[in-house]
C-alpha positions in Angstrom: 0.1 -0.2 0.2 3.0 2.2 0.5 4.3 2.3 -2.6 0.3 3.1 -4.5 0.5 6.0 -2.0 3.9 7.6 -2.8 3.2 7.0 -6.7 0.1 8.7 -6.8 1.0 11.3 -4.6 3.8 12.3 -6.2 1.8 12.2 -9.4 -0.7 14.6 -7.9 2.0 16.9 -6.8 2.9 17.0 -10.3 0.0 17.6 -11.7 -0.7 21.0 -9.1 2.4 22.4 -10.7 1.4 22.2 -14.2 0.5 25.3 -15.6 -2.7 24.6 -16.9 -3.4 20.9 -15.6 -6.7 20.5 -17.1 -5.4 20.6 -20.8 -3.5 18.0 -22.4 0.0 18.6 -22.9 1.1 19.4 -26.3 4.2 16.6 -26.8 5.7 14.7 -29.7 6.4 11.1 -29.1 9.8 10.2 -28.6 9.9 7.5 -32.0 9.6 7.9 -35.5 6.0 8.4 -36.5 6.5 8.2 -40.6 3.9 5.5 -40.7 1.9 6.9 -38.2 -1.4 7.8 -40.2 -1.3 4.1 -40.6 -1.8 3.6 -37.1 0.7 1.1 -36.8 1.5 -1.1 -33.5 5.1 0.4 -32.4 5.0 -1.3 -28.7 2.9 -3.6 -27.1 2.7 -6.1 -23.7 0.3 -8.2 -22.6 0.2 -10.9 -19.5 -1.8 -12.2 -16.5 -1.2 -13.3 -13.0 -2.0 -13.7 -9.5 -0.9 -13.2 -6.2 -2.0 -13.9 -2.4 -2.5 -11.2 -0.2 -3.5 -10.9 3.2 -7.6 -11.5 4.2 -8.1 -7.8 3.9 -6.8 -7.7 0.9 -3.7 -4.8 1.7 -0.5 -6.5 2.4 0.6 -8.5 -1.0 3.9 -8.0 -0.7 4.2 -11.8 -0.8 6.4 -14.3 -3.0 4.6 -16.1 -5.2 3.4 -18.8 -3.1 2.9 -16.8 -0.2 5.0 -18.5 2.5 6.8 -15.0 3.7 3.1 -13.3 4.3 2.7 -16.4 6.7 5.9 -15.7 8.5 5.1 -12.0 8.7 1.9 -12.9 9.8 1.8 -16.0 12.2 -1.4 -15.6 13.3 -2.7 -16.5 9.8 -3.0 -19.9 7.8 -2.3 -20.5 3.9 -6.7 -20.9 3.8 -6.7 -17.2 5.2 -4.9 -16.0 1.9 -7.0 -13.8 -0.2 -6.4 -13.8 -4.2 -5.5 -10.9 -6.5 -5.6 -11.4 -10.3 -5.2 -9.2 -13.5 -4.8 -9.9 -17.0 -4.3 -7.2 -19.9 -3.1 -6.7 -23.3 -2.2 -3.0 -24.5 -0.8 -1.5 -27.7 1.4 1.8 -28.6 0.6 3.2 -31.7 2.8 4.8 -34.5 0.4 7.9 -34.1 0.8 8.3 -30.3 -1.7 6.8 -29.0 -2.7 3.8 -27.2 -5.4 1.5 -26.6 -6.0 -1.8 -24.6 -7.8 -3.6 -22.0 -7.1 -4.4 -18.3 -9.2 -6.5 -15.8 -8.4 -6.6 -12.1 -9.9 -8.7 -8.9 -8.7 -8.0 -5.4 -10.9 -10.5 -3.5 -9.6 -9.4 0.3 -11.0 -5.9 -0.9 -13.9 -6.9 -2.5 -12.5 -4.7 -5.3 -12.6 -5.5 -9.2 -12.3 -3.4 -12.6 -12.6 -3.2 -16.1 -10.1 -0.5 -17.9 -9.7 0.5 -21.1 -5.8 1.6 -21.6 -5.2 4.6 -22.9 -1.6 5.5 -22.0 1.8 3.5 -21.8 5.2 4.3 -20.9 8.2 1.9 -21.9 11.3 1.5 -19.1 13.4 -0.5 -21.3 17.1 -0.8 -20.4 19.9 -3.6 -21.9 20.8 -4.3 -18.8 17.5 -4.5 -16.6 14.0 -5.6 -16.8 11.3 -4.3 -19.2 8.8 -2.3 -17.1 5.5 -0.7 -19.0 3.8 1.9 -17.1 0.0 2.3 -18.0 -2.7 4.3 -17.5 -6.6 3.8 -18.2 -10.1 4.3 -17.2 -12.7 2.1 -15.4 -15.8 0.7 -17.8 -17.1 -1.0 -14.8 -15.7 -1.1 -11.2 -17.0 -2.1 -7.8 -15.2 -1.4 -4.1 -13.9 1.2 -2.3 -10.2 2.4 -2.8 -8.0 2.6 0.6 -6.1 5.5 -0.4 -7.4 9.2 0.2 -9.6 10.8 -0.8 -11.0 7.6 -1.6 -12.4 8.2 -4.9 -15.2 5.4 -6.2 -14.8 3.0 -8.8 -16.5 4.1 -11.3 -16.9 4.7 -14.8 -14.6 6.8 -16.2 -11.8 7.0 -13.1 -8.5 7.1 -13.8 -6.2 4.2 -13.1 -2.3 3.2 -13.1 -0.6 0.4 -13.4 2.6 -1.3 -14.3 4.2 -4.8 -14.7 7.8 -5.9 -15.0 8.7 -8.5 -17.4 11.8 -10.4 -16.0 12.3 -12.9 -19.1 11.1 -16.8 -19.9 12.1 -20.0 -18.4 12.5 -21.8 -15.3 15.9 -20.2 -14.4 14.1 -16.4 -14.9 13.0 -14.5 -11.9 9.2 -14.0 -11.4 7.4 -11.1 -13.0 6.2 -8.7 -11.3 3.8 -5.7 -11.1 2.3 -2.5 -9.1 -1.1 -1.2 -8.5 -3.7 -0.7 -9.5 -4.6 2.8 -8.2 -6.7 5.4 -8.5 -5.3 8.6 -10.3 -7.1 12.5 -9.6 -8.5 13.7 -12.7 -6.1 16.5 -13.8 -3.0 13.9 -13.0 -4.1 12.1 -15.3 -4.9 14.9 -18.2 -1.2 16.0 -17.4 0.7 12.8 -17.3 -0.7 10.8 -20.0 0.6 12.6 -23.1 3.8 12.4 -21.6 3.8 8.5 -21.1 2.3 8.2 -25.0 5.2 9.8 -26.0 7.5 7.8 -24.0 9.3 11.3 -22.0 9.5 10.4 -18.1 8.5 12.8 -16.4 8.5 11.1 -12.8 11.1 10.8 -10.8 10.4 6.6 -10.9 14.1 5.5 -9.9 13.4 8.0 -6.4 10.5 5.7 -5.6 12.5 2.4 -5.6 14.5 3.2 -2.5 11.0 3.4 -0.7 9.2 0.5 -2.6 9.4 -2.1 -5.1 7.3 -4.3 -7.3 5.3 -7.1 -6.2 6.0 -11.0 -7.5 3.1 -12.5 -8.9 2.5 -16.4 -10.3 2.1 -15.6 -14.1 3.8 -14.3 -17.1 4.1 -10.9 -18.6 5.5 -10.3 -21.8 6.8 -6.1 -22.6 7.4 -5.5 -26.5 9.0 -1.9 -26.1 9.1 0.4 -29.4 12.5 -0.4 -31.6 15.1 2.1 -30.6 15.3 2.9 -34.7 
């Protein structure tokens, strides 16, 4: 929960500092768009997975089997742990827009969302896992946010989530994710065009000293835009 709170708080601060937070930024994509009129796919990501959480659905900082949760909360048994699951598929197009779908279900918190993905930011390195950060809007939702100001999970509410692709095979580390978190509307409108332009305006690395992505059982594949 701390990770989601810090990220949303930072995004809200960024939006408050914007000159016109209710207007989308005039940002050009940071990749070639000579075929933009065709709306070709220049990057994509997809996957699904599940993780185990405390019965209230708040603490999901577990390994894929949940054993460390049982160590952290000795009063719990394996049957007490709640399931959190997600699936998504999303594409970044050559015209600097994104499209996709996502679903999220946290049974401990009794919350579930369907999402239309509208914004994607790929964070890819030669020596580190591939990440993609996504913003989208709820097309269906129920349950309540644990974070202030606790916006309702209603149609049109913006949400943020991210996944990390750690490769394939039995020797690869588990893939990981962070989110889903509701996002204030002004923040959404400010950050979304920068995401789609592949411009990092959030201090991502500063967050990683305070939190980490959470492992899950499943698989994601992140296919970032070509550097050409």
